[in-house]
C-alpha positions, 0 to 999 in steps of 0.5 A, a space after each residue: 545495512 546498505 541501500 538501494 537508491 533510484 527514482 523508480 523501484 530499487 528493489 525490482 521493476 517488473 515491465 509488462 511481464 508476468 513475474 512469479 516472486 517467491 519467498 522473496 524480501 524486499 528490505 531498506 531499499 530507497 527510491 523517490 517513487 515506487 519504493 522497492 518493487 515498481 510493478 508494472 506487469 500483466 500478471 504479476 504474482 508475490 507469494 511468501 514476500 516480506 517488505 521490509 523497512 523500504 522509502 519512497 519520498 511520493 508514494 508506494 513504499 512497499 509494493 506499487 502496483 500500476 494501472 495495468 498490471 493484475 498484480 495479486 500478493 498472497 500471504 505476504 508481510 508489510 512492515 514498517 513501511 514510509 511513505 512520505 505522501 500515500 501507500 506505505 504498504 503498498 500503492 495499487 493503481 491498477 484499473 483491471 483489478 488487483 488481489 491481496 489476499 491474507 497479507 498483513 499490513 503493521 506499522 506502515 506511515 504514510 499522509 495518506 493509507 499507512 497499510 495500503 492506497 487504492 489509488 482514483 479509479 481502482 480495482 482492488 480486492 481485498 482478504 482475509 488481511 490483517 492492518 495494525 497499528 499503521 499512522 497515517 497523517 492525515 487518513 486512512 491508517 489501514 486503508 485509504 480506498 480514494 474514489 476507487 472500486 475497492 472490496 474488502 472483504 474478512 479483514 482484521 482492522 486493530 490499533 491503526 490511526 489516521 488523523 490525529 489532531 489534524 487542525 481544521 479536521 485535515 484528514 475528516 471533519 473532527 481531525 481525524 481520519 478514518 484510522 481502519 478505513 477512509 474512503 472516499 467516493 467511489 464504490 467501495 
């Protein structure tokens, strides 16, 4: 498979626009930051899209949502994405409310928030979504809500792992860091 690579967003970058992206597949994209899609848009919408095997050295391998974006992801699949630091499937930084609805996060890998990472001060609604077999080496296998305002409703968490075997409790006091959800401060 041919791969695309860039510093930010190797698949798609939306800058101060409101694209509607429907039935698109983002596969095998590599970037230092922001992985496959870097959403700097205003009201971007992603419907029935697949984010598969994307890689980011830092954060947001699949979908990165910027602080001013009202992005919506509906019925999207985030699978086998890898981010060294934060949010392999989706990294949300929206301070004006993003929505993740009826999405599936499977087999994503990151240090924190393998399925999804909610950045400090972000506002995100996560509804009716499935988080299965995501692995965070430090914390939040399914979701890591880091000092954010995160509403999680009607979601399923199945066989996620977070911070297993961390000496000194790297992901938490017992060496485990929230397989399904890790919430640190904020307003969950």
